[in-house]
C-alpha positions, 0 to 999 in steps of 0.5 A, a space after each residue: 411184310 413187317 416182321 416182329 421179334 419178341 426178343 427185340 421188345 425185351 432187350 431194347 431198353 437195356 441195350 439203348 441205355 448202354 448205347 447212350 453211353 457208348 455212341 457218339 452224340 451225333 453222326 452215322 451209325 451202321 447197324 449190321 444184321 438189323 433183322 426185323 428192323 424193330 431195334 433200328 426203329 426204336 433206337 433212331 427214335 430215341 437218338 434223334 441226333 444219330 443217323 441210323 443206317 439199318 442193313 441185312 443180307 436177307 431180302 425179307 428182312 430188308 423188306 420188313 425194315 422198310 415197312 417199319 420205317 415207312 409206317 413209323 420211322 423218323 427222319 434219321 432212320 435211313 432206308 435199309 441196305 442189303 449188306 453181306 458181311 462177307 463181301 469184300 466191299 460194303 455199300 457204306 464207305 464209312 461210319 462213326 459207329 457200327 452196331 451188331 445185335 445177336 449176330 456173332 453166335 448165329 454166323 459162321 466164323 467166316 462171317 464174323 471175320 467179315 464183320 471185323 474186316 468191315 469194321 476195320 475198313 469203315 471206322 475211323 480212329 476211336 470209333 466203336 464197334 458195339 456187339 450184343 449177345 451171349 458169349 463164352 468167357 474163359 474161366 467163367 461157368 456158362 449159364 445153363 440157359 446159354 449152354 442149352 442155347 449153344 447146343 441148340 444153335 450147333 444142332 441147327 448149324 454146326 457153324 453156329 454157336 457161342 464164341 469164346 470172348 478172348 479168342 474173338 478179341 484176339 481176332 479183332 485186335 489183329 485188325 486194329 480193334 481193341 476190346 475196351 469195355 465189357 458190360 453184363 446185360 440181362 438174360 446172361 448176355 454181354 455188350 462189348 465195345 471195341 475201339 478202332 485204331 483207324 488202320 488195318 493191321 498188315 497181318 490181318 486176314 
């Protein structure tokens, strides 16, 4: 029932180093699309003052997260929730931070809009939305590995693919989420910190 993703083992330490800087010292963190649950397990163990709430829309992923939690979880790793970012209501009323790892490029534009809508609803003013993954950046040459990855994603599903950062940031801004920081990561990935204004823009979709 437990799943394992090699990439989670490779990138968890660099991601954790940035999370230590960007997350509040304590509080409730919602992780969207937690996948196997290995990141949730590792981050909750490393950040004992954080209540880590994993979630995923896939029942098999939720089962994997639950299995990891039952076998190795710490008290601050909460039971996983079934969460579809496109839903008008999420099973969480608020969070002190929202984290999504390797989600945006393997989601439809509708799902990405749902992620931003949900973050705008849940996060209070000053709270972060933290994203990790590969991006296209206007004016910068895409690394060959990311170019190949993008092509493979689009072949798998035309709705997938690396998103252009400034366009995504504009979508976030229309929902009161300001891009505050960008951090270069190993393997041509980025971590992004958006900061919530605490109110939805009336023009947001």
